[in-house]
Each structure stands twice: as C-alpha cells, then as structure tokens.
N, C-alpha and C positions, 0 to 999 in steps of 0.2 A: 462419476464422483469418485473421492477418494477419500478411504477408510481407513484404520490401523487395526489388525487384525492379530491378538499375540496367541491364539488358544489351537491349539495345532486340528484341534475338531473341524469338519466344514462348517463355514460360517456360511446362514442363510441372509441376505442385505435385505430379501423383498424382492429382489432385480435380478442378481444372480446368485448364483451357487457354486463356491469356491473352496477350494481347502487352502490351507497357511501353510508355510514350508517352514522345517525343521529350525528353530529356533538357533542362532548361532553365536557364539561369544566373542563379542567385537576384540579388538583389538584392545583396545583402552578399557576393557573391563581385565583382560589377562592382564594387563601390564598393571593396574590397578589391584588387583588383588592377589599377583605375584608380591608388589611390594608389603603387602599387610602380612603374609605369609611369613615375610626375612624378618620384619620386624619384632614379630609373635615371638619370632626363635631365635631372633640376640637379642631380646631381651628377656627370656627365659634364661640364657646361661652366662650375660655382659651385665644384667641387671647392678644396676647400684657403683658403676663406672664409667670413669671418665666422662662425671654430670655436669662438671662446670660449675658447681655451687659455690656462690660467691654469701658469708653470710652478711648480716644486713650490720653490721655496724665496720663493716672491713671494704677496704676503697681501691680499687685498680689505678694503675699509672695515669692511663686515661682521666680518671674521676680527681686524682690532685690535680693533673692539667687544668684542664676543668675550672678549681678549685681557684688557683693560682692565677688563671685567666679571669675569671673574677673579680679577684684582688686586683686585679691590675687597671682592670677599667676599673675599679671603685677608685682607684690613687689618682689614677691621669684623668677622669670626666675632666673636670674643670679644663685644662691645657692640651687637651688633643682637639685638634681642628676638627675633625669630623662631629665631632661632640659639639664645638663650639658654634657653629654654621651649618649644622643638619638636624641632631638630633634634640641637642636641645630647645631652637628656636620650635621648631614640630611642638614641642613637650609644651613650652611656655604656650602656643596657639591652641592648642588642644584643652590646656589648662585652663586659659582666659575662659574659652567657649562653653564649658562645662561649670566653671565654677559661677560663669552670668546666671545659666538655668539653676544652678545650687541653689544660690543667690536669691532669686525669684522664688522659687514655688519652696525652699528646705529650710534654709538655715544662710544670714547673712554672715560677712567676719569680724561685723564693726557690734556692739552694743549688747544686746541681749540674745544677738545669734536668733533672733526671729525673722522669717522671711520678707523680703520686702511687697509678697502676694501674701498673706495671713490666708490662715485654713479658707475660712469662708468666701473671700477674692477666688482663691484655686479652683475652689468646689464650681462655683458660678461661672468661673473664666472659662473652664475644660467641658465642661457641660453647654455653654453655649457653643464651642467650637462643635464637643457632638454632635449640638442639633443642625450649626450651617455645614458640614458635612454630612450629616445622615441625616439621622430623622428625631424625632420628638423621642420614640420609645430607649434609641441609643443614649441621649442625654441625663434620659432617667434612670435608665443603668449608671451610666457615668457617674451622676450625682448620688445614686445610695454607695454605691463603692468605696468611693473617696470618704461620704462619713463615717461606713462602716470603719476604713482604716482609721481615723481617727477614736470611733468606740473599743478599737482592736486593741490602742495604745502605740499606735504606730504608723502614725503619720506622716511623721517627720519621716521616718524609716523609709516608706512608701515613696514619700518624696523626693530623698536623694534617688532610689531607683529610675524615676519617671524622668527625674532633670537625664541619669547619664542615659537612658533611653533616647530621649530626644537629641540628646548632645550626637551621641553613635550614628541617631536615623539622619540625623541630619547632614554631616560629613560624608556620609556610605549613599547618599544619594546627590549630592555633589560630586563624588567621584564615581557611583553605578551607574545610573544614566547617560553620561555623556557616553560612558564605556558603550554602555549597553547600543545609545543608536550608532555609534561607530561600528560594531558588528553584524548591527542590525544592516545598514547600508553598504560596509565592505566586506565582500568574505573572507578577508586575506586577516584583516583585525581577526575576526574570527578564527581563525585556523593559528592563530598566535593563542588567542588567551584564553579560550577553551581548554588547553591542556594548564595551564594557570585556576582556574576556576575547578577544574576535576578536584588538582589536587588541593585545593582550601578548603572544599568539601568533606572529603576522603580524611584528612588532616583531624586528629583527635584536639578537642576546645580544649585541653588542659596542657598539649604539647606543645605552646607559641605563648604560653602566658613565665615559665622562665626567660624566654629568652627578653621576651621586650619588657619585663620587671629589670633584666640585667642591663637593658639600654635607657629605658624612660623611668627609670625606679619604680617603685611599687606607688599607687593612691590612681585617683581618677583619669589624670592621661594614658596610663597604661591601659587602663581597664575600656575606657574608648578606646582606644586604636587595636587592643585584640576585638575590641567587637567590631567594629569594623572591617575586620580581617573576616570574622566569620559570619556577619550580615549581608556582606554586599552581592555573592552570587546570586543570591533568585534574584534580587533584581537588574543585574544585569541582563543574565539568562531571559530572562520573561522581557525585559525591553525589546535584548534584541529580535526574537523572537515576537513581537508586535511590529515589529520594524520589518520582518522580513515576510510577514504575512496575512500582507495586503494585498485583497484581489488582483490577477496580471489584466483585466480590463481594467478596472480602474487605474492600474500605474498607467498602461497604455495610452488611456482618455485623456488622462494629466497630461500623459509627455507630448500627445498631439497638439493639444495648447500650447506647446512650448513652452511651459513652468521649467527651471531650471532645477537643477540638484538640491539646492538651497531651498527653493519654493516647494518642491513637491516634497517635502521636509515638513517643515511649518505649520504649510495651509491642507497637506491629505496623510502622510504617514506619522506625525503626532497625534493630530487629531482621532484618526482610528485605531490607534494602539493605544488610547486612554487607559482604557480598560482593563489593558493587560498589565497595561505599566502602574496603574493600581495594586493588580492584585500582587504585582511585584513589591511594591511598597509594604502589602499588607504582612505577607511573608517575611520581608527586610526586618519590619517592627517584631516580629514572634521572634526573630533568631535574635535581635536585638537582646530585648527579654532576659531571652534563657540565658545569654553570655555573660550579660551584668549582671547575675546572680552565680554566677558561675564564678565572675571577675575578683567576686569578695575575697576569693585567695591571696590576689596581689593588691586588699587595703581598698577595693571600692568596698564605697558607703553601701549604706540602702539594706533592703531586708535580707542580703545573701549574706551578710556578716550574721545579722541573727540567725538564722538558719544553722551557719556554723560554727558561732560558739552554742546552739542547743543541741548539734549534733556528739561535737565535741564531748562536751558535757553529759550526753545521754538522755540532755529536757526533753521528753517526748512533747510534753505542754507548749512548751512554748514555739519548736519546729511547726507543731500542728497550727499554732496561731498565726506564726512566719509566712510558711508554708502557703495556709487559708491566703492572705494578703498579698500571696505572687498567683495564687491562681487566679483572682479576684480580678488584679491589674491586666493579668494575661486575657482574659475575656474581653474585659475593657477595649484594651488594645483593638483586639481581633475584631469585636463585634464594631468597634467607628472604624478602623480602615475596609470591613467587608461589606457595612452600606456606601462608604463612599465610592467603591467598586461598581455595585450596582448604580449610586447615582451615574456614577461615569459610563453607563452601558447607550449603545443607542437606544431612541427612542424611551427612554427612561422619564424623562419631563412629560410625554403623553398620556405617564401611570399615575401620576401624581395628582392626589385627591384635591388640593387646592394650587391656586394660579400661582405662579411667577413672579406677580405684584404682590399678595397675599403674605406669601411668604419671606420677601423682600421685609415687607412692612413688618412681621412679627420677628426677623433679623434684628431688625434696627429698633424696637420697641424693647424688648428683653437686652438688646446690649445699653439700652442706659441703666436699668436695674443693675446688668453685671457691671458695668462702669461704679455704679452706687455701692453693692457692696463689696468692690475690690476696696473703694477708698473708705468703707467701713472698719475691712481687714488689715489699713494701713494706722489707724487713729486710736483703736480700741482692742485693746489686751484680750478682751476673751474673744474678739474675731479674728484675732492675731495668732493666738496658740489653743489647740483645741481644749476645752473646758477637762482639764483631769479630773473633773466629779463624774464626767459619763464614762470613763475608764470603765471598760467592761472587761479589758483583755485579761486582766490576772484569775478573772470567774473561769474562762474557757480555758486556760493555763490550768488552773487545778484541776474542772470538769475533766480536760482530756486525758492527764496524768493519772487520775484517780480512776478513768478507764481501761488508760492502759494496763494500770496494775492490775485492774478487777481480768481484763483480759489474759493477763503473763499467769495469773494463781489459777484462774478456772481452766484453760484451754492449756494447762501447763502441761500433761498429757500428751496432748493433742500435736500442738505444735512442736516440742520438742523432738518428742517421739518424728514426724513429719519430718523436722529436721536434719536430726539424726540419721533416721535411716537414709536420707536422701544423700546427705556425704558419706557416710560409710558402705553406702552400697553402690553410689554412682561417681560422687566427686573424688573421693581419695584414691582409690584401686585406678580411675582415668588418670588424676593427676600423676600419679607413684607410675603408671605409664607412659608419660609425659618426660616426667623429670630423672626417671632413674633410667632409663633409656641412654647409653650411651649416645654424645651429641652429633658423632661422625657418622653415627649409624643413622639417628631421626633427622640427620640433615639429607643422607642418601635417598631415604624411603620420602622424602617432601618431595625433594628434587625429581625424583624417579615419578613420583602422581601428579607433577607441573607437566614431565615433560607426556603423561598419558592423557593430560585435557589439554593443552595448547601447541603441543613440540616443543623443540631447541630454543625457543626463543621467551617461552615463558619458564623454560628450566632454569635458562643464562637469567632471566629476571629473577626469580625465586632463591637461587643460589646466592648471589647477592645479596642478597635482603637477607638470608642466616649468617653469610659471612659477616656483615657489617651489625647483627647483633651480637655475634659471636665477641667482634672485635669490641663493642664496646661496653662486655665484660656483664653483661646482665642475661648470659642464657637458661638459668635454671629458672630467672624468675618471669622471664619472657614463656618460658613453659607451663609457668602455674599460672599467668594470664591466657594462655593459650588452649588453655585445661577450661578454665571456667566461662572463658565465651564459645567456646565451640558448644560445650553442657549447655548456655544460655540459649546458642542458638536454635540447638536441637530441638529445643522445649517451644522455642518461637515457630520454627517451625511446624512442627504436629499444632501449635495453635492457629497456625498460617493456613493451614492443609483443611481442617476442621472448622473454624468459623468459615476460612475464605470459600467453600464448597459450598456451604449454607448461604451465604451472599449471592453468589453465581448464579448459583440455582433457585433463589427466591428472593423478587423482588421487595418482598414484604419486612423478607430478613436485614434486605439491603439500607430499605431506608430506617426500619430500626437501629441497624449498629452503626452505620455511618457515622448520623453526630456525636456516640461516644468515643470513634476511633478519632474524629476529628479533634473531640474534646482533649484527647489523650493525646495527641501530638503537636496541643498548643501548651501544656505545661511544663515551666523547666525543667532540666533533668533532676534538682535537689527534692523536687515534691514528692518524687516517684519513695524515696527511701524513709518517709517518715512513718507513715502506716504500719509499712515491714518492720521499719525496728521495733515499735510499739510490740509487733506480735513475736520476733521472732530472737529481737535478741540483737546484737553487734557482732554481727559472725558474717564469715564468706557469702553464706548461703542468702543471706539479707540482700548483698549487693546484688548477686545472680537472679533473685527475685526479682530484684527493682529494675535489672536488665533486660529482662525480660517484657516486665511490662511496657517498657523505654519502648522496646523492638516491638513488640507484637503489630500496635495497628499497621505501618505500613508493608509490613509482611502479608495481613490481610488484607488491606486494603489492593494489593500487587496479586497475590492469588486470587480474589475472587474477581479485578480487571478480568485476568489471560482464562478464568473458568468463563464467563460470561459472553468471553471474544471469539468460543468457537462458533462455527457455522451453524444457524440451526437445520443446515443441510441433512447435515451427517447427526446431528442429534434423533432428528426424526428419523432417518434410517435404521439407527442402534435399539430405539422405542421400536421400531415395526417390524424388527426381527425377532421381539419376544426379548429384548435383555430384561431383565431387575433393573432397579435405582439403581443399587448395589453393584450393579456389572457394568452401566453407564461410565459409573464415578472413577470405577478403579480400570475399567475398559480403554476407555474413550474418552474422556475428560481429563483427567492426571496428567494420563501419556501425550496428547495433543497440547496441555499447559504446561510441560515440559521445562517450556525456554522462563516462562512466567515463573518459575517456582524457584529456578536457580536464582534467576533474578533477584526473587524475596527473599534467598539466604546471602545473594551480596547484600541484601540493604540490608537484612537481618542482622551480619558478622558486623558491619560497620555501625551501626546503633550501639550494638553490645558494646561496643569494645568501644563509642564513644561516653560510654558509663564504668569503663575500668577506674578510674582517679577518684569521681564521684565514689564508688563503691570503697574507695580507699577509708574514705570516712567516718564508715560501719564495720570496718574490722575484716574489709579485703586485704590480701597478701599482694604476690606481684610488682607488676610495675605501677601499678597507683598506687603502693604504699612508700614506693622510692621516687614515686615524684611528690609527693605530700611532702614527705619529711623533707626533702632538697627545699618545697616552699618554709620551711617550718623551721629547719635546723645548716647555718650558711658552711656547716663542716660538711653537708651534705650535698652541698649544690649542685656539686661536678656529678653525683651521683644521679641526682636528680635529673640532670638534664639530661643525662643518658639516658635514664628510664625515658626520659619525654621520647627521645628520637629514635630508643626501640619500638616503642607504640605505632610510630610513625610507619617504618620499615614491618611490622607485623600487621599494621594496617595495608599496607601495599600489596606485602603477598599474598593477603587472603582476601582483597579487592579483585586484583589478577585472577588467583586460581577460577574462584567463583564469578568472573567472568567471559573468560574460558570455559567456563559447564554451563553459564547460562547461551553465550554463543555458540555454543554447539545445537546444531539445527536437528529437529524431532526427524531421526528417521524410519522413513515410510517401508513397513517390510508389506502392505500391499497396495496396489494402486489399481484400479476397475472403472472399466467407463460404465456409464447405465445406459444400458437400449431404449431406445425409443417405446415406448406403449403401441 
C-alpha cells in the first residue's frame, strides 16, 4: 500500500516500520520563496514609484480611441453592410421572439399593455406545464410562486424576466443540443469547441455586455444574446457527455444489427442520453435566469431592473422584495427541470404511483380547466391584471427597511467594528502592497511565480496577460481588483477546508449541507448583495462578503469530494497506526486531496472574479467600477470596455496559474508494499 509520510519520526503502519527521509525544499518552493522575498524588499525601498495609477476621470489614448469607435459605430450603423445584412437582421429576429413571449406573459404593445394571457391564465398554464413535465408538487409550487409575485406587486416584472429566460433557453437549446450531439459523435468537433467553451465559462459575465450593447444596442435582444453566450456551455457539454457515455457493448450490439450512424443516433444514443440532456437543460435554465437579471445593466426589463435601481439608491427593502422574487423564480425553474430530469430516467415509469393512462386523463381534464382560465384572463380585467388591492409589496418593503435600520442601529458597533477591522487590518495593507509596488517589479514576481508553477509556457502566457493589462492603461485598478479577489478567495478556501473536510468525513454532514450549497449555487449573483448591504452598508467590504458567499459553495463541494475520494485502505492504515482524527486530517487527507484543494481554489477565484462588477454596484472600486461607469456614461465607454478586457486577461492569468497548481501531482515521499500476513 502507499502512504504519505511527512514526519521524521519512525512511522508504524501496523504492517511495516520505516523512517521518513529528511524533507527537502522543492525547486518550486525555493523559486516562490525567492520571488516573495524580492517582492517585499523591493516594496520597502521602491513603494509608491512607477505604480501606473490612472485617476477615475482620466482616459488614455486607447480609451479615447474606443470612444471614437463607439461614436463611429453609432453614426454608421444604418449604412454599414455588416450591420445591414448580419447584425440588424439577427437583432430583429431575436427581438421578434422575445417580444412574442413578452406580449404573451408580460405586456402587449397595444391598448392597455395587458398581456395576451393575463395573470390567472399564466398561473394556470405554467402550473399545468409543470405538472405535465414534472409532478403535482412542482405544479403547486409553481402556482404558489407566481401568485406570490402578484402579492409582492411584481407580477409584471417577474413575467418580463420569465419571458426573457424562455427566449434565451429556446435559442440556447436550438444551438446547444445540435452542437453537443456533434461533439459527442465526432471527436474532432469536441476538440475544436472545448477550448471555446472553456473560454466562455471563464469569461466574467459582464465583460461581453458592453460589446453586445455596442453591436446590438441595449434592450431585450442584447440581453438574450448575452444570455445565450453565458448559458450555452452546460447543455453543450452535458449533451456531448451523454452521447459519448453510451456503453460500448450496447453500441457494438447496435452496430452488429447493421444500423447506420444516423439510425444509431436516433434510436440508441439520444434516448439513452435523454436524462443527461435534460440535466443540461436544467443547468442552462438556471444560468439563463442569472444572466437575464444581470443583463438589466443593458436595459433588459424585469426583476433585475428593480434590484439595480434599489441598489443604486440603497433601498434595502425594495432590493429584498425583488431579490425574493428572483430566488422563488430560480427555485421554480430548478424544481421543474429537475423533476423533468427524473422523469427522463430509465425505469421512471415503473416508479409512478398512477398509471400512464390515468395520468393522460388527468392531463386532458386539467387542460380543459386551464384553457377556460386562459380565456377568462383574456376577457376579464381582474383576471388579466393582478388586483392591486392584494398587493402586500409595500408592507414587505417597509418591514425589511425597518428591520435593516434596526440592525444597523443596534448592531452598529459590531458590524462597523468588524468591517473596519478587516478593512484596515487586511484589505488596506494588502491592497497597498499590490498597488504601491512598482509595476515592473510586480510583473517580474508574478512571472517568476508562474514559471515555478508551470514552466516557461505558463510564464509566457502570464507575461502576455500582464502586458495587455498594462497596455489597457488599468494596471492600478487591476491590482485593486486582484487584492479583493485574493482576499475573498483566501476566505473561501478556509470555508472550503472547514466545511469540505466535515462533509467528506461524515455522510450526515454531507446530507445536511449539500441542499444548502445547491440552493446557494442556484441564486443569481444580485441576490447575495442584498442582505449584506443592510448589515454593512455600501462598501467594498460588502462586495467581498457577497463574493465569498457566491464562491464558497463550489469550493466546499470540490473539497468534500476530494476528501471523500481518498482510499479507505489508506484511512484504515492511518487509524490503525494510532493517529488522532486531527493527524489523519492534517497528515493524510489534506495532503492527498491537494489537487482537489487547488481545483477548489481555481474555481473559487473564477467565481469571486465573476462578482467584481456586481460588487461595484455597492461601493467596490477597481475594474468593476470602471465597467459600471462605462455603462452609465458614454464618455467612459472606452474605459469601461478596456476594464472588461482587463478582467478577462486577469481571469485567464489566475485560471492558468491555479490550473497549473492543480495539475501538479502529489509527490509521494514514501511508498512501501505491505507484506502478506
């Protein structure tokens, strides 16, 4: 058997007694340590020089050029053939579909702007669909959630958001499932699109909002196209995975019958991959909802607009009310698509409590009731627009605002003291270390660290990314963002280790925490800001806390899976040698799960970086502020676009470096074979 031994004292495994060799510092450790020493010494003697600081109101020549390009596009849009024959028709087609669903569920463009199907018909129709693809429980959940939207006074806003999600998911599936099938059938296609999907998933969501708004203008069309870009990778990946993972003996049996490739796809691969494809649809739907709310920055209508206006005016009550609607809509979409996934499992028909014939009769009978309610909502005003007399939204807003004021008043000493202690004790010193170090010294240190982690190739990629950030004129703001990202990621990893180890060692803890982590991952990014805005006010500390809460679930899950995957034989050997639980965790489990920890750090960084622009809405500076300012002021468009590109290259740099750390195999210090008893 193989065990990892780090102590110099003799180690009894129960089978053999061996002495661990003296530990030697690795080449990587020496290089990283040397780079750190050079950085600190250089900071002591050179801090405050060559920092490339750019004031918020100033622009570089590149930023002015991008502003001029924005103006040129705006003035030549009507005459440019690329816009005439490509972008404008595409925008019109997407707008047509989006307006179709908006007119059906939210508001028509004529008359009283009432939807084609009023609130009563919408509740009935969507509940019936939930029952048809899922079960009675998700149908009741759907009905209750949409009725509650009306009670909140946000039914129209929720209908707008739902219409855009449906539009985006429709386009995503039309594009994603065929691409996923091609990637699953043809290996060459998979090799081509996999790097593209990796880039799409590592790209922060806000980065492509500005270019899309430039090309397609602001509004529903740009929001849908941005959502398709963001939501397509999950369904493409899972569809390809489902097609590829057909058992080889089943494939051989099909081929022996003389089936063609097309017949094998239709009769074997797609049916067997149905559950995996539906899981992809679930992930895509949740991603679409998250992106649609964020796309409110480019004038996408719906709940996201309410949240943004509330955050900008620091109206915690309104933000909580709208955030609650987003969470409920996320829960409904998740439960409906999850129920559909379970129904698609092989053998699901045998587990049903009622027969298929009885179910069809129930569906037909309830459909008649639904059609009657739809017709009623088209003819009666009370069924078309949710009654205003039943609006309890102002009471919710008032209650939350009062609670927020009470918390800020009575917990002022704790919240402010904690915030200021962390800000002055950790954030400010670390940010100063990054922003006041001469740029050339910090570039050298980061490139040297990249070389230690991944060799010359990674060092070259890192140097290129840093050179681009410098060229974009946003070095200082990038370092501000990097400081907040690294601090948040460090906290995420602490949480990941604490809760991940607990979940990996105990199935009961895993069963208790996993539903909460799943719920945390389904919430759109905006929702995380709301409660902490009420506690800590609009500061960068609030943005960092929101980023931590957003990124922690994925880091905890990855760490837990890494701990749980350690061989039981190794664990038994450690316990039998007399190791305490603390020794087992620190000497065996954490060292052997090092690759999982590095992967958790990688994903934690990416998730925290994805919250950079969202955090700018509540006081965070750096690149996120530049992006938001570029949306708001046309004179800062070029700077905002450059900031988006800087986020991309900062994300690539962090992603590649942490991937290199995750790919480095755990060095086995001692390997011994156990003799037979």
